[in-house]
C-alpha positions, 0 to 999 in steps of 0.5 A: 549509493547502496540503495541504488546497488540494492535496486540493481539486485532486485532488478535482476531478480524479479522472479524472487519478487513474483515468487513472494507475491508481487507483480513487477510491472510498469510503474503506474499499474495498480497490479503491483500487489497480486490480485489487484485489478484497479487503484480503488481495490488497492485502497480497499486492500490497504486496510484489509491487510492491516494485521492480516496475510495477503492470502486472505486479502485476496480472498476477501476481494474475491468475496467482494467481487462475487457480491458486485462490489469493487469500487468506493462508490459501491462500498459506500452503498452498503452498511458496515454490517454488510461490508464486514460480512463480505470480507471474510476471512480477514480478521478484525472485519468491523473495524476494518469495514468502518475504516474502509467506509471512512476512507471511502467517503473521504476519497470520494467527498474530495473528487476521487482518486483522479482529483486527489492525485493532482495534490501535493503529496504532503496535502494527500498525505495530511487527508489520508491521515485524517481518517480514522485507522490510517496510520503513516504505513498505509497512508504512504503505501496508498500514495505510492501504490494507488496514487502512483505518487513519490512517497515510501512506507517504512514498514518494519520489514523496510527497517529491519532489512535496511539496518541489516545492510548497514543503510540505516543504524536501526534507531531512526524514526519512521520518518527519517527512514522514508526521508533517507529513501526519498532523498536517495531515490527521488521521485522515480515511482518504479524504483520506489515501488521495486524498492519496497517490493524487494525489502519487504520480500527479504524482511518476511523471509 
């Protein structure tokens, strides 16, 4: 299958992925997103990166760490205004601060990341999509990279590259592209992360 061939190419060219900002590591590590240290930081970053460059997200995370804020509970301990001031230089700071706090509240109320990880992907996805500002792509990114469960963010970069390579026709819906990937890759977390990292890296060039 074409996707397996693509994966082999990415596996043989990890240096390219590292140059593009990815840390190719063991499947259940949160460090695939460069600069991330924990699953909770990854959850926060999944919102920070919306309509923002990754470099600004890393700066925002460093600002949060300097103020002793790197967990979801710590996020809930400060106001939206305070959080917005601490996530510079990302744009739409107040909107993102509100979304981060809403997501943090939902995850903590449901028992935290470890408890939610025990749920099915469909149930976890349903919970994430119920939070303001969390769309399918953000939800699937969190499920795959923070919860380490089999899902796939069918981003515009993924669509563009898969269409260019002839894997899809290009007119498929988000859900159809996601299903095509999951059908062919299955539950292999490492391969799902590697495929997303590779397709995104190519799409951005």
